[in-house]
Phi, psi and omega in degrees: 000137181280136182262089183298316179302321178291325178288320177297321177299318180296324182284319179299316180294319181288324183285322180251012177051056182244155174287120182295341177291333185270000183254115180275151180294337180257016183294133172286140180299324176301318178294336174271008177085012181262107180266194186300320177291326179289328176295319175296320175298320177294320175303314179299315180295317176295325179295318174299305187303311183262359181052051179230169174245127181241122182297140180296341178293341178281356176301325180299335180274347178283082181244330181208173186298319182295319184289323177296321185292325174298313176301314178300316180296322176296314182294323177287325175297327180273359183271115182294125178068008186271157176253145180253018176262116185235329186273000000 
């Protein structure tokens, strides 16, 4: 089973140059300094990293690491013939 929250932590840490050890799985994006523009940047990073498309309407769900990982899992699940193993 793929650990999407751990993968989201990795992408967040790389995208925003944060220490992954300091990012809790229930961390609010706002607490990590990720504002609305940062959420767009995160969405874009996830799309590039996983080669998926995530609808901009999903940005409202980008509130914490777990919710972002849920959106990612849905996007990966809907990707025909795609693999969700990246790490």
